[in-house]
N, CA, C and O atoms as a printed pandas DataFrame, in Angstrom:
     atom_number atom_name residue_name chain_id  residue_number  x_coord  y_coord  z_coord
0              1         N          MET        A               1   46.940  -56.679 -150.219
1              2        CA          MET        A               1   46.293  -57.653 -150.736
2              3         C          MET        A               1   47.620  -58.547 -149.906
3              4         O          MET        A               1   48.439  -58.266 -150.780
4              5         N          GLY        A               2   48.314  -59.257 -149.067
5              6        CA          GLY        A               2   49.000  -60.100 -148.440
6              7         C          GLY        A               2   49.391  -60.854 -149.462
7              8         O          GLY        A               2   49.057  -60.928 -150.644
8              9         N          VAL        A               3   50.433  -61.594 -148.549
9             10        CA          VAL        A               3   50.884  -63.299 -149.537
10            11         C          VAL        A               3   49.632  -63.919 -149.403
11            12         O          VAL        A               3   48.860  -64.048 -150.353
12            13         N          LYS        A               4   49.404  -64.295 -148.296
13            14        CA          LYS        A               4   48.002  -65.278 -147.852
14            15         C          LYS        A               4   46.909  -65.111 -148.781
15            16         O          LYS        A               4   46.571  -66.103 -149.426
16            17         N          GLU        A               5   46.270  -63.960 -148.963
17            18        CA          GLU        A               5   45.451  -63.697 -149.451
18            19         C          GLU        A               5   45.475  -63.803 -151.411
19            20         O          GLU        A               5   44.603  -63.950 -152.268
20            21         N          ALA        A               6   47.236  -63.604 -151.426
21            22        CA          ALA        A               6   47.697  -63.491 -152.556
22            23         C          ALA        A               6   47.605  -65.345 -153.063
23            24         O          ALA        A               6   47.371  -65.709 -154.215
24            25         N          VAL        A               7   47.843  -66.243 -151.933
25            26        CA          VAL        A               7   47.901  -67.509 -152.677
26            27         C          VAL        A               7   47.068  -67.892 -152.988
27            28         O          VAL        A               7   47.138  -68.601 -153.992
28            29         N          VAL        A               8   45.081  -67.579 -152.026
29            30        CA          VAL        A               8   44.381  -68.192 -151.847
30            31         C          VAL        A               8   43.600  -67.488 -153.129
31            32         O          VAL        A               8   42.858  -68.212 -153.792
32            33         N          ALA        A               9   43.709  -66.455 -153.399
33            34        CA          ALA        A               9   43.106  -66.345 -154.837
34            35         C          ALA        A               9   44.103  -67.243 -156.201
35            36         O          ALA        A               9   43.743  -67.829 -157.222
36            37         N          ARG        A              10   45.350  -66.999 -155.636
37            38        CA          ARG        A              10   45.548  -67.712 -156.971
38            39         C          ARG        A              10   45.367  -69.349 -156.584
39            40         O          ARG        A              10   45.996  -70.053 -157.375
40            41         N          PHE        A              11   44.886  -69.857 -155.887
41            42        CA          PHE        A              11   44.228  -71.725 -156.116
42            43         C          PHE        A              11   43.144  -71.375 -156.348
43            44         O          PHE        A              11   42.844  -72.249 -157.161
44            45         N          ARG        A              12   42.273  -70.750 -156.269
45            46        CA          ARG        A              12   40.998  -70.180 -156.247
46            47         C          ARG        A              12   40.867  -70.458 -157.509
47            48         O          ARG        A              12   40.264  -71.443 -157.935
48            49         N          GLU        A              13   41.559  -69.398 -158.356
49            50        CA          GLU        A              13   42.104  -68.539 -159.775
50            51         C          GLU        A              13   42.077  -70.122 -160.260
51            52         O          GLU        A              13   40.945  -70.492 -160.569
52            53         N          ILE        A              14   42.821  -70.841 -160.350
53            54        CA          ILE        A              14   42.978  -72.705 -160.728
54            55         C          ILE        A              14   42.054  -73.221 -160.453
55            56         O          ILE        A              14   41.616  -73.955 -161.339
56            57         N          LEU        A              15   41.397  -73.169 -159.390
57            58        CA          LEU        A              15   40.115  -74.573 -159.269
58            59         C          LEU        A              15   38.892  -73.725 -160.280
59            60         O          LEU        A              15   37.743  -74.109 -160.497
60            61         N          GLU        A              16   39.233  -73.086 -160.541
61            62        CA          GLU        A              16   37.707  -71.909 -161.745
62            63         C          GLU        A              16   37.749  -72.722 -162.644
63            64         O          GLU        A              16   36.925  -73.511 -163.106
64            65         N          GLN        A              17   40.116  -72.159 -163.160
65            66        CA          GLN        A              17   39.821  -72.688 -164.389
66            67         C          GLN        A              17   40.071  -74.252 -165.149
67            68         O          GLN        A              17   39.960  -74.654 -166.307
68            69         N          ARG        A              18   40.523  -74.972 -163.655
69            70        CA          ARG        A              18   40.009  -76.558 -164.107
70            71         C          ARG        A              18   38.923  -77.378 -164.021
71            72         O          ARG        A              18   38.893  -78.578 -164.293
72            73         N          ASN        A              19   37.362  -76.164 -163.341
73            74        CA          ASN        A              19   36.749  -76.578 -163.345
74            75         C          ASN        A              19   36.482  -77.412 -162.146
75            76         O          ASN        A              19   35.435  -78.059 -162.164
76            77         N          MET        A              20   37.185  -77.497 -161.202
77            78        CA          MET        A              20   37.845  -78.520 -160.245
78            79         C          MET        A              20   37.582  -77.879 -158.546
79            80         O          MET        A              20   38.026  -76.820 -158.104
80            81         N          ARG        A              21   36.683  -78.951 -157.782
81            82        CA          ARG        A              21   36.304  -78.105 -156.277
82            83         C          ARG        A              21   37.301  -78.709 -155.586
83            84         O          ARG        A              21   37.849  -79.791 -155.794
84            85         N          PRO        A              22   37.507  -77.767 -154.607
85            86        CA          PRO        A              22   38.012  -78.289 -153.313
86            87         C          PRO        A              22   38.499  -79.540 -152.353
87            88         O          PRO        A              22   39.390  -79.742 -151.528
88            89         N          ASN        A              23   37.192  -80.394 -153.049
89            90        CA          ASN        A              23   37.570  -81.783 -152.418
90            91         C          ASN        A              23   38.499  -82.979 -153.213
91            92         O          ASN        A              23   39.311  -83.863 -152.939
92            93         N          GLU        A              24   37.768  -82.347 -154.456
93            94        CA          GLU        A              24   39.463  -82.959 -155.512
94            95         C          GLU        A              24   40.589  -82.350 -155.514
95            96         O          GLU        A              24   41.639  -82.784 -155.987
96            97         N          LEU        A              25   40.394  -81.191 -154.920
97            98        CA          LEU        A              25   41.900  -80.904 -154.976
98            99         C          LEU        A              25   42.988  -81.660 -153.614
99           100         O          LEU        A              25   44.211  -81.730 -153.495
100          101         N          ALA        A              26   42.036  -82.052 -152.896
101          102        CA          ALA        A              26   42.311  -82.296 -151.329
102          103         C          ALA        A              26   42.565  -83.897 -151.818
103          104         O          ALA        A              26   43.581  -84.589 -151.749
104          105         N          TYR        A              27   41.632  -84.102 -152.179
105          106        CA          TYR        A              27   41.964  -85.938 -153.035
106          107         C          TYR        A              27   43.219  -86.161 -153.195
107          108         O          TYR        A              27   43.937  -86.825 -152.447
108          109         N          ARG        A              28   43.657  -85.365 -154.618
109          110        CA          ARG        A              28   44.754  -85.439 -155.735
110          111         C          ARG        A              28   46.059  -84.735 -155.236
111          112         O          ARG        A              28   47.031  -84.526 -155.962
112          113         N          SER        A              29   45.959  -84.336 -153.695
113          114        CA          SER        A              29   46.977  -83.809 -152.926
114          115         C          SER        A              29   47.562  -84.760 -151.451
115          116         O          SER        A              29   48.462  -84.601 -150.627
116          117         N          GLY        A              30   46.492  -85.783 -151.689
117          118        CA          GLY        A              30   47.014  -86.395 -150.656
118          119         C          GLY        A              30   46.215  -85.511 -149.437
119          120         O          GLY        A              30   46.267  -86.215 -148.428
120          121         N          VAL        A              31   45.352  -83.986 -149.080
121          122        CA          VAL        A              31   45.220  -83.748 -147.683
122          123         C          VAL        A              31   44.074  -84.123 -147.738
123          124         O          VAL        A              31   43.569  -84.881 -148.566
124          125         N          THR        A              32   43.409  -83.403 -146.495
125          126        CA          THR        A              32   42.072  -83.962 -145.782
126          127         C          THR        A              32   41.411  -82.529 -146.530
127          128         O          THR        A              32   42.078  -81.603 -146.992
128          129         N          PRO        A              33   40.150  -82.619 -146.510
129          130        CA          PRO        A              33   39.432  -81.789 -147.772
130          131         C          PRO        A              33   39.231  -80.484 -146.554
131          132         O          PRO        A              33   38.760  -79.449 -147.025
132          133         N          SER        A              34   39.574  -80.466 -144.942
133          134        CA          SER        A              34   39.175  -79.742 -143.807
134          135         C          SER        A              34   40.739  -78.485 -144.073
135          136         O          SER        A              34   40.836  -77.278 -143.850
136          137         N          THR        A              35   41.824  -79.595 -144.680
137          138        CA          THR        A              35   43.067  -79.099 -144.479
138          139         C          THR        A              35   42.783  -77.543 -145.991
139          140         O          THR        A              35   43.053  -76.344 -145.908
140          141         N          VAL        A              36   42.321  -78.144 -146.870
141          142        CA          VAL        A              36   42.112  -77.561 -148.443
142          143         C          VAL        A              36   41.156  -76.216 -148.100
143          144         O          VAL        A              36   41.583  -75.108 -148.426
144          145         N          TYR        A              37   39.903  -76.342 -147.460
145          146        CA          TYR        A              37   38.992  -75.309 -147.139
146          147         C          TYR        A              37   39.758  -74.023 -145.609
147          148         O          TYR        A              37   39.722  -72.874 -145.167
148          149         N          SER        A              38   40.316  -75.311 -145.435
149          150        CA          SER        A              38   41.231  -73.874 -143.978
150          151         C          SER        A              38   41.405  -73.161 -144.697
151          152         O          SER        A              38   40.898  -72.040 -144.656
152          153         N          MET        A              39   42.414  -73.689 -145.872
153          154        CA          MET        A              39   43.711  -72.771 -146.362
154          155         C          MET        A              39   43.195  -71.678 -147.207
155          156         O          MET        A              39   43.781  -70.622 -147.443
156          157         N          LEU        A              40   41.357  -72.259 -147.893
157          158        CA          LEU        A              40   40.763  -71.094 -148.463
158          159         C          LEU        A              40   40.087  -70.044 -147.680
159          160         O          LEU        A              40   39.755  -68.984 -148.212
160          161         N          ASP        A              41   39.864  -70.306 -146.400
161          162        CA          ASP        A              41   39.506  -69.425 -145.612
162          163         C          ASP        A              41   39.956  -68.197 -145.179
163          164         O          ASP        A              41   41.113  -68.222 -144.761
164          165         N          GLY        A              42   39.438  -67.209 -145.151
165          166        CA          GLY        A              42   40.709  -65.713 -145.157
166          167         C          GLY        A              42   40.497  -65.670 -143.658
167          168         O          GLY        A              42   40.238  -64.483 -143.458
168          169         N          ARG        A              43   40.462  -66.287 -142.511
169          170        CA          ARG        A              43   40.719  -66.017 -141.430
170          171         C          ARG        A              43   41.509  -66.768 -141.152
171          172         O          ARG        A              43   41.566  -66.652 -139.928
172          173         N          ARG        A              44   42.353  -67.659 -141.500
173          174        CA          ARG        A              44   43.317  -68.550 -141.559
174          175         C          ARG        A              44   44.306  -67.480 -141.944
175          176         O          ARG        A              44   44.165  -66.659 -142.850
176          177         N          ARG        A              45   45.530  -67.637 -140.959
177          178        CA          ARG        A              45   46.629  -66.589 -140.787
178          179         C          ARG        A              45   47.989  -66.693 -142.129
179          180         O          ARG        A              45   48.580  -65.832 -142.782
180          181         N          GLU        A              46   48.055  -68.187 -142.079
181          182        CA          GLU        A              46   49.466  -68.439 -142.711
182          183         C          GLU        A              46   49.165  -69.965 -143.473
183          184         O          GLU        A              46   48.740  -70.959 -142.884
184          185         N          VAL        A              47   49.439  -69.893 -144.674
185          186        CA          VAL        A              47   50.168  -70.673 -145.371
186          187         C          VAL        A              47   51.117  -71.185 -145.546
187          188         O          VAL        A              47   51.901  -70.362 -146.018
188          189         N          THR        A              48   51.870  -72.780 -145.372
189          190        CA          THR        A              48   52.673  -73.304 -145.204
190          191         C          THR        A              48   53.404  -73.435 -147.195
191          192         O          THR        A              48   52.697  -73.771 -148.145
192          193         N          ILE        A              49   54.632  -73.130 -147.275
193          194        CA          ILE        A              49   55.079  -73.787 -148.061
194          195         C          ILE        A              49   54.790  -75.558 -148.198
195          196         O          ILE        A              49   54.240  -76.097 -149.158
196          197         N          ASN        A              50   55.073  -75.927 -147.544
197          198        CA          ASN        A              50   55.493  -77.444 -147.496
198          199         C          ASN        A              50   53.170  -77.270 -148.187
199          200         O          ASN        A              50   52.894  -76.894 -149.327
200          201         N          LEU        A              51   52.530  -77.491 -147.579
201          202        CA          LEU        A              51   50.924  -77.506 -147.629
202          203         C          LEU        A              51   50.470  -76.525 -149.897
203          204         O          LEU        A              51   49.542  -76.737 -150.678
204          205         N          ILE        A              52   51.072  -76.068 -149.945
205          206        CA          ILE        A              52   51.115  -75.110 -151.023
206          207         C          ILE        A              52   52.223  -75.988 -151.777
207          208         O          ILE        A              52   52.770  -75.176 -152.523
208          209         N          LYS        A              53   52.702  -76.973 -151.921
209          210        CA          LYS        A              53   53.936  -77.674 -152.664
210          211         C          LYS        A              53   53.054  -78.892 -152.736
211          212         O          LYS        A              53   53.008  -79.513 -153.798
212          213         N          LYS        A              54   52.233  -79.350 -151.524
213          214        CA          LYS        A              54   51.676  -81.106 -152.051
214          215         C          LYS        A              54   50.007  -80.158 -152.703
215          216         O          LYS        A              54   49.343  -80.872 -153.454
216          217         N          LEU        A              55   49.547  -79.055 -152.505
217          218        CA          LEU        A              55   48.287  -79.053 -153.494
218          219         C          LEU        A              55   48.973  -78.765 -154.850
219          220         O          LEU        A              55   48.516  -79.433 -155.777
220          221         N          CYS        A              56   49.970  -77.914 -155.160
221          222        CA          CYS        A              56   50.513  -77.516 -156.322
222          223         C          CYS        A              56   50.604  -79.512 -157.470
223          224         O          CYS        A              56   50.323  -79.820 -158.629
224          225         N          ASP        A              57   51.077  -80.199 -156.399
225          226        CA          ASP        A              57   52.169  -81.918 -156.668
226          227         C          ASP        A              57   50.171  -82.437 -157.368
227          228         O          ASP        A              57   49.883  -83.087 -158.373
228          229         N          GLY        A              58   49.193  -81.781 -156.278
229          230        CA          GLY        A              58   48.106  -82.444 -157.096
230          231         C          GLY        A              58   47.161  -82.019 -157.917
231          232         O          GLY        A              58   46.027  -82.382 -158.229
232          233         N          LEU        A              59   48.196  -80.806 -158.312
233          234        CA          LEU        A              59   47.390  -80.082 -159.648
234          235         C          LEU        A              59   48.291  -80.607 -161.106
235          236         O          LEU        A              59   47.955  -80.511 -162.286
236          237         N          ASP        A              60   49.737  -81.272 -160.406
237          238        CA          ASP        A              60   50.205  -81.138 -161.709
238          239         C          ASP        A              60   51.173  -80.452 -162.080
239          240         O          ASP        A              60   51.766  -80.693 -163.131
240          241         N          MET        A              61   51.502  -79.450 -161.253
241          242        CA          MET        A              61   52.227  -78.447 -161.500
242          243         C          MET        A              61   53.506  -78.073 -160.456
243          244         O          MET        A              61   53.717  -78.233 -159.254
244          245         N          SER        A              62   54.178  -77.534 -161.500
245          246        CA          SER        A              62   55.820  -76.835 -160.304
246          247         C          SER        A              62   55.238  -75.363 -159.446
247          248         O          SER        A              62   54.350  -74.631 -159.883
248          249         N          LEU        A              63   55.782  -75.216 -158.492
249          250        CA          LEU        A              63   56.371  -74.316 -157.465
250          251         C          LEU        A              63   56.134  -73.182 -158.688
251          252         O          LEU        A              63   55.039  -72.805 -159.106
252          253         N          GLY        A              64   57.174  -72.837 -159.047
253          254        CA          GLY        A              64   57.393  -72.319 -160.250
254          255         C          GLY        A              64   55.860  -71.819 -160.861
255          256         O          GLY        A              64   55.447  -70.672 -160.692
256          257         N          ALA        A              65   55.374  -72.488 -161.326
257          258        CA          ALA        A              65   54.212  -71.914 -162.384
258          259         C          ALA        A              65   53.526  -71.537 -161.911
259          260         O          ALA        A              65   52.757  -70.769 -162.490
260          261         N          PHE        A              66   53.303  -71.969 -159.970
261          262        CA          PHE        A              66   51.980  -71.236 -159.542
262          263         C          PHE        A              66   52.414  -70.057 -159.069
263          264         O          PHE        A              66   51.566  -69.202 -158.816
264          265         N          PHE        A              67   53.665  -69.803 -158.878
265          266        CA          PHE        A              67   53.973  -68.146 -158.218
266          267         C          PHE        A              67   54.118  -67.272 -159.661
267          268         O          PHE        A              67   53.773  -66.092 -159.713
268          269         N          SER        A              68   54.483  -67.753 -160.430
269          270        CA          SER        A              68   54.850  -67.470 -161.914
270          271         C          SER        A              68   53.111  -66.393 -161.786
271          272         O          SER        A              68   52.363  -66.744 -162.699
272          273         N          ALA        A              69   52.731  -65.729 -161.247
273          274        CA          ALA        A              69   51.052  -65.085 -161.895
274          275         C          ALA        A              69   51.433  -63.705 -161.892
275          276         O          ALA        A              69   52.609  -63.401 -161.690
276          277         N          LYS        A              70   50.333  -62.626 -162.148
277          278        CA          LYS        A              70   50.253  -61.528 -161.775
278          279         C          LYS        A              70   50.344  -61.420 -160.269
279          280         O          LYS        A              70   51.263  -60.804 -159.729
280          281         N          VAL        A              71   49.774  -61.779 -159.873
281          282        CA          VAL        A              71   48.875  -61.838 -158.595
282          283         C          VAL        A              71   49.841  -61.256 -157.476
283          284         O          VAL        A              71   49.614  -60.288 -156.750
284          285         N          PHE        A              72   51.266  -62.278 -157.505
285          286        CA          PHE        A              72   52.652  -62.285 -157.180
286          287         C          PHE        A              72   53.032  -61.283 -157.563
287          288         O          PHE        A              72   52.898  -60.390 -156.727
288          289         N          ASP        A              73   53.501  -60.960 -158.552
289          290        CA          ASP        A              73   54.195  -59.724 -158.889
290          291         C          ASP        A              73   53.309  -58.068 -158.212
291          292         O          ASP        A              73   53.998  -57.086 -157.934
292          293         N          GLU        A              74   52.436  -58.061 -158.122
293          294        CA          GLU        A              74   51.456  -57.079 -157.228
294          295         C          GLU        A              74   51.949  -56.891 -155.587
295          296         O          GLU        A              74   51.872  -55.753 -155.125
296          297         N          LEU        A              75   52.321  -57.706 -154.940
297          298        CA          LEU        A              75   52.364  -57.650 -153.902
298          299         C          LEU        A              75   53.432  -56.675 -153.407
299          300         O          LEU        A              75   54.630  -56.677 -153.689
300          301         N          GLU        A              76   52.598  -55.645 -152.427
301          302        CA          GLU        A              76   53.604  -54.597 -151.548
302          303         C          GLU        A              76   54.886  -55.064 -151.301
303          304         O          GLU        A              76   55.099  -56.216 -151.679
304          305         N          GLN        A              77   55.866  -54.422 -150.722
305          306        CA          GLN        A              77   56.583  -54.523 -150.000
306          307         C          GLN        A              77   56.504  -54.723 -148.313
307          308         O          GLN        A              77   56.219  -53.908 -147.436
308          309         N          GLU        A              78   56.816  -55.914 -148.249
309          310        CA          GLU        A              78   56.743  -56.273 -146.639
310          311         C          GLU        A              78   57.345  -55.334 -145.520
311          312         O          GLU        A              78   56.757  -54.986 -144.497
312          313         N          ILE        A              79   58.740  -54.957 -145.936
313          314        CA          ILE        A              79   59.694  -54.185 -145.258
314          315         C          ILE        A              79   59.664  -52.478 -145.381
315          316         O          ILE        A              79   60.225  -51.775 -146.221
316          317         N          LYS        A              80   58.908  -52.125 -144.375
317          318        CA          LYS        A              80   58.677  -50.544 -144.702
318          319         C          LYS        A              80   59.438  -49.842 -143.906
319          320         O          LYS        A              80   59.431  -48.613 -143.972
């Protein structure tokens, strides 16, 4: 699993835990629904830290809390 996939998995996990739909996350974060759906789409290659921060703000969650999840601890080394 790559970093992008881990970020998506984490957002999906949080949305499920909070019984929240992507549209609600977009509204709370001040971004368009298409931005959230695009981020959740596996075909999009990159996700910026600025977008992650906005979404975390909408979830009333710090970046530290977002990234302190097992899915990030299990990522493989990027430099080979």
